[in-house]
C-alpha positions in Angstrom: -22.0 56.7 -6.3 -21.4 55.4 -2.7 -17.8 55.7 -1.6 -17.7 51.9 -1.0 -18.2 51.2 -4.7 -15.7 53.8 -5.9 -12.9 51.3 -6.7 -15.2 50.0 -9.4 -15.5 53.4 -10.9 -11.7 53.7 -10.8 -11.6 50.7 -13.1 -9.4 48.4 -11.0 -9.2 45.1 -12.9 -10.7 42.1 -11.2 -8.2 39.9 -9.4 -8.2 37.0 -7.0 -4.6 37.3 -5.8 -3.5 39.5 -2.9 -0.1 40.6 -1.7 0.7 40.6 2.0 1.5 44.2 3.1 3.8 44.8 6.1 4.9 48.1 7.4 8.5 48.8 8.6 9.3 51.9 10.7 13.0 52.2 11.4 13.7 55.9 10.7 12.5 59.4 11.6 12.9 62.9 10.4 12.0 66.0 12.5 12.6 69.7 12.7 11.8 70.3 9.0 10.3 73.7 8.3 6.8 73.5 7.0 7.2 76.4 4.6 9.8 74.4 2.7 7.2 71.6 2.1 3.7 73.1 1.6 1.9 76.4 1.3 0.2 78.7 2.2 1.6 78.8 5.7 -0.6 78.1 8.7 0.3 80.6 11.5 2.0 78.8 14.3 2.6 75.5 12.5 6.2 76.1 11.6 8.0 72.8 12.0 7.2 69.2 11.4 7.4 66.9 14.4 8.9 63.4 14.2 7.6 61.6 11.1 8.6 58.2 9.6 9.8 57.4 6.2 7.8 54.2 5.7 9.3 51.1 4.2 6.8 48.5 3.0 7.4 44.8 2.5 5.2 43.1 -0.1 5.0 39.4 -0.1 3.5 37.6 -3.2 1.9 34.2 -3.0 4.7 32.9 -5.3 7.2 33.6 -2.4 8.7 36.7 -4.1 9.3 39.6 -1.8 9.5 43.3 -2.9 10.3 46.3 -0.8 8.7 49.7 -1.6 11.2 52.3 -0.5 14.1 51.8 1.8 13.8 54.8 4.1 17.0 56.5 5.3 20.4 54.8 5.4 22.0 54.7 8.9 25.2 56.2 7.6 23.5 59.1 5.8 26.8 61.0 5.8 27.8 58.6 3.1 25.1 59.7 0.7 26.3 61.5 -2.4 28.5 64.4 -1.2 26.1 67.0 -2.5 23.2 65.5 -0.6 25.2 64.8 2.6 26.5 68.4 2.6 23.0 69.8 2.3 21.8 67.7 5.2 24.7 68.6 7.4 23.8 72.3 6.9 20.1 71.8 7.6 18.0 71.9 10.7 16.8 68.3 10.1 17.1 65.8 13.0 17.6 62.3 11.5 17.3 59.2 13.6 17.8 55.8 12.0 17.5 52.8 14.3 18.9 50.2 11.9 19.7 49.8 8.2 17.1 47.7 6.4 19.2 44.6 6.1 19.8 44.5 9.9 16.1 44.9 10.6 15.1 42.2 8.1 17.6 39.9 9.7 16.2 40.5 13.1 12.8 39.6 11.7 14.1 36.4 10.2 14.2 37.6 6.6 17.4 37.3 4.7 18.3 40.3 2.5 19.0 37.7 -0.2 15.2 36.9 -0.1 14.4 40.4 -1.5 13.6 40.0 -5.2 13.4 43.7 -5.9 13.4 47.2 -4.4 11.0 49.8 -5.7 12.1 53.4 -5.2 9.1 55.6 -5.1 11.6 58.3 -6.1 15.2 59.2 -5.9 15.3 61.4 -2.8 17.6 60.7 0.1 14.9 59.8 2.6 13.5 57.0 0.4 16.6 55.5 -1.3 18.0 53.9 1.9 21.2 51.9 1.4 20.8 49.9 -1.8 24.3 48.6 -1.4 23.4 46.2 1.4 21.6 44.0 -1.2 23.3 41.6 -3.5 23.3 42.6 -7.1 20.7 39.9 -7.8 18.2 42.2 -6.2 16.7 44.4 -8.9 16.1 48.1 -8.5 12.7 49.2 -9.9 12.3 52.8 -10.9 9.9 55.1 -12.8 10.0 56.6 -16.2 12.9 58.9 -17.0 15.1 57.7 -14.1 18.0 56.4 -16.2 18.3 59.5 -18.4 17.9 61.9 -15.5 19.9 60.2 -12.7 22.3 57.9 -14.5 23.1 60.3 -17.3 23.6 63.5 -15.4 26.7 65.2 -14.0 24.6 67.7 -12.0 23.4 65.8 -8.9 20.4 67.2 -7.0 20.9 68.0 -3.3 17.7 66.2 -2.6 18.9 62.9 -4.1 21.6 61.5 -6.3 23.1 58.1 -7.0 26.3 56.7 -5.7 28.0 53.7 -7.4 26.7 51.0 -5.0 23.1 51.9 -5.8 23.3 50.6 -9.3 26.7 49.0 -10.2 26.2 45.4 -11.5 22.5 45.6 -10.7 19.5 45.3 -13.1 17.8 48.7 -13.1 14.2 48.0 -14.3 12.7 51.3 -15.5 8.9 50.8 -15.8 7.3 51.8 -19.0 3.7 53.0 -18.9 3.2 53.4 -22.6 -0.5 52.9 -23.5 -1.1 49.6 -25.0 2.0 48.0 -23.5 1.7 44.6 -21.9 0.7 44.8 -18.3 -0.2 48.5 -18.5 -3.8 49.4 -17.5 -5.7 52.6 -16.6 -6.9 52.8 -12.9 -8.7 56.0 -12.4 -6.7 58.7 -14.1 -3.4 57.0 -13.4 -1.5 54.6 -15.7 -0.7 51.5 -13.8 1.7 48.6 -14.3 0.6 45.1 -13.2 3.9 44.1 -11.5 3.1 40.4 -10.8 0.8 40.0 -13.8 -2.1 38.9 -11.7 -3.7 42.1 -10.4 -2.2 41.9 -6.9 0.2 44.8 -7.1 0.3 47.8 -9.4 3.0 50.4 -9.8 1.4 53.8 -10.5 2.9 56.5 -12.8 2.6 59.6 -10.6 5.1 62.2 -11.8 5.7 65.7 -10.5 7.4 65.6 -7.2 10.5 64.0 -8.7 11.4 62.4 -12.0 10.0 58.9 -12.1 7.9 59.1 -9.0 5.9 55.9 -8.4 3.0 55.3 -6.2 1.6 51.7 -5.8 -1.7 49.9 -5.3 -1.6 46.7 -3.3 -4.7 44.4 -3.2 -5.1 43.4 0.4 -8.3 41.3 0.3 -10.9 40.0 -2.3 -14.0 39.6 -0.2 -14.5 42.5 -0.2 -11.9 43.9 -2.5 -9.6 46.2 -0.5 -6.4 47.9 -1.3 -3.6 50.0 0.2 -2.4 52.9 -1.9 1.3 53.6 -1.3 1.6 57.3 -2.0 5.3 57.9 -1.6 5.7 61.7 -1.7 2.8 62.4 -4.0 2.0 64.5 -1.0 4.1 65.1 2.2 1.1 65.8 4.4 -2.5 64.6 4.5 -3.6 68.2 4.4 -2.4 68.3 0.8 -5.1 65.7 -0.1 -7.9 66.7 2.3 -10.5 68.1 2.3 -11.4 67.8 -1.3 -14.5 67.7 -3.4 -14.4 63.9 -3.0 -13.7 63.9 0.7 -15.3 67.0 2.3 -14.6 67.9 5.9 -17.3 66.4 8.2 -19.5 68.5 10.4 -18.3 66.5 13.4 -15.3 64.3 14.1 -15.8 61.6 16.7 -13.7 60.6 18.5 -12.1 64.0 18.5 -8.6 64.2 17.0 -7.7 67.1 19.3 -4.9 66.6 21.9 -6.2 65.3 25.2 -9.4 63.9 23.6 -8.0 60.6 22.4 -8.8 58.8 25.6 -12.5 59.7 25.4 -14.5 57.6 23.1 -17.5 59.9 23.4 -15.7 63.2 22.6 -16.4 65.0 19.3 -15.0 68.0 17.5 -16.9 70.2 15.2 -14.1 71.5 12.9 -15.8 73.5 10.2 -16.0 76.9 11.9 -12.4 76.8 13.0 -11.3 75.4 9.6 -13.3 77.9 7.6 -11.7 80.8 9.4 -8.3 79.3 9.0 -8.8 78.8 5.3 -10.3 82.2 4.8 -7.3 83.8 6.4 -5.1 82.1 3.8 -7.4 82.8 0.8 -8.6 79.2 0.5 -12.1 77.7 0.5 -13.3 75.4 3.3 -13.7 72.5 0.9 -10.2 72.9 -0.5 -7.2 71.0 0.9 -5.4 72.7 3.7 -2.2 73.0 1.6 -0.7 72.6 -1.8 3.0 71.6 -2.2 5.6 74.2 -2.1 8.0 72.5 -4.5 8.4 69.8 -7.0 10.3 68.9 -10.2 7.2 69.8 -12.2 4.6 71.7 -10.3 1.8 71.2 -12.9 2.4 67.4 -12.7 2.5 67.6 -8.9 -1.0 69.1 -8.7 -2.3 66.7 -11.4 -1.0 63.7 -9.4 -2.6 65.0 -6.2 -5.9 65.5 -8.0 -5.7 61.9 -9.3 -4.9 60.6 -5.8 -7.9 62.4 -4.3 -10.1 60.1 -6.4 -8.5 57.1 -4.8 -8.8 58.8 -1.4 -12.6 58.9 -1.6 -12.9 55.1 -1.7 -13.4 53.6 1.8 -12.0 50.4 0.4 -8.7 52.0 -0.4 -6.3 53.0 2.4 -4.0 55.9 1.4 -0.6 55.7 3.1 1.7 58.6 2.5 5.4 58.0 3.1 5.6 60.4 6.0 2.2 60.0 7.7 2.9 59.6 11.4 -0.7 58.7 12.2 0.1 55.1 11.2 2.7 54.8 14.0 -0.3 54.3 16.3 -0.1 51.0 18.2 -3.3 49.8 16.6 -1.7 49.7 13.2 0.1 46.4 12.6 3.8 46.5 11.7 6.1 43.7 10.5 5.9 40.8 11.4 2.1 41.5 11.4 0.3 42.2 8.1 -1.8 45.3 7.4 -4.2 43.4 5.2 -7.1 43.5 7.6 -6.9 47.3 7.8 -10.5 47.6 6.6 -12.1 45.3 9.2 -10.0 47.1 11.8 -11.5 50.4 10.7 -8.1 52.0 10.2 -9.0 54.1 7.2 -11.7 56.0 9.0 -9.8 56.1 12.3 -6.8 58.0 10.8 -8.5 60.0 7.9 -8.6 63.2 9.9 -5.9 62.7 12.6 -3.8 65.4 11.1 -6.5 68.0 12.0 -5.5 67.7 15.6 -1.8 68.4 14.9 -2.6 71.5 12.9 -5.2 72.7 15.5 -2.7 72.2 18.4 0.0 74.3 16.7 -2.1 77.0 15.1 -5.3 77.6 17.0 -4.2 80.8 18.9 -2.7 82.4 15.8 -5.5 81.2 13.5 -8.2 82.6 15.8 -6.5 85.9 16.5 -6.0 86.6 12.8 -9.5 85.7 11.9 -11.6 87.2 14.7 
């Protein structure tokens, strides 16, 4: 089946309503060791450069507004003490321009206009500062959240609640029980039709963290296009690609390599380099560069990645991971502009293999020396 028709094979229900998708980039993380995130290591690629923690504003035709993730709170020192202490002792460099309420206000959006916040998961770099929102703003979370995070006395150093996150607030834990109202199957994922009209689905994608939620937003109907909000289903595009659904091309044009971006005629033939790199790490050329190094449940982590790879093959679905720095490119619309015309802009193809250039730049000398 052609890639362009894959969303039909995924079983996305028909729908005539879209949500407006707007990206918000107000925080960065850098100096994170790659070995702590994914494996096997790539020689020379030891630390992550500056990456975002994307916040996504979704506007429904009814006027309702939902935020998917909140990024990092500006006063991250006021996270749960266990989390804050870990960060203070880490190598991480954290930069937060503004808290989300400040940014929204600058954009002419009142924090009181936000109907709900969806946490992809309960880690410090996605939770933001829920306390800036009035208690009428719901918190939407995935299965198992209440039992694991509201009922535990053993907070995780990666993410834990503080009272202002939940006190006095409706915490809506999504149920994906088969046969339940508004629950459908899209690909191998269970999905919850949030607005009940096929415009926005929450995706049950466990593994990385208890209650991890991806999302699927319909961005146009002629043709049907979607943005898949991946959260931390993977930290790096190299955990998704290549795959049996999306093999590494023989040639990449324009080239993703440093210094080649200004040349529209440049091309890079990556397979020889990539094959040697993979062989040096006991991986096949058509396997993803990495697999995750950690997760709450590693079997589920790998299952969720495999399910996401089926979405990734569809050229009408844009996969946006929470920390994908490629989408910081000026050609990608950010709030107040909408991302809905991403397909006609060619953004999916433009950024599918950008990460290859980053890995090549950091690792080529070590990779070639170990493989020659």
